[in-house]
C-alpha angles and dihedrals in degrees: 000000000000121000101321142148131209109246103171142012131191136170091275107024149033122211122209129189125214129177094273107016149028121234120204113195116198098208124221090341093166093056093054125084117283090256090071092049091051090048090052092049090049092051092049092048093050094047093045098051104028114098106188131131092233096052119075118241121246108229100183141349124196142160117245119179097322093321125104113221121202118191119200133171116266115255119234093221127068118225096191115118 
């Protein structure tokens, strides 16, 4: 990956930040129980079809070696407390 930093990590994903975008990697999604795969498909579907100013746009989604990578534009605001 280009110049990026890890900004979040959960049980199912890792989020990286670049200069222009945010990349959410759903890690080893096919080795997890079916519930996690359904949840990932639901998230991708909502982000892909929802056009609302308060919901971030999904730029691309692709499969990379058993991981699903979602690329979204970087927000100008910071939600960290």
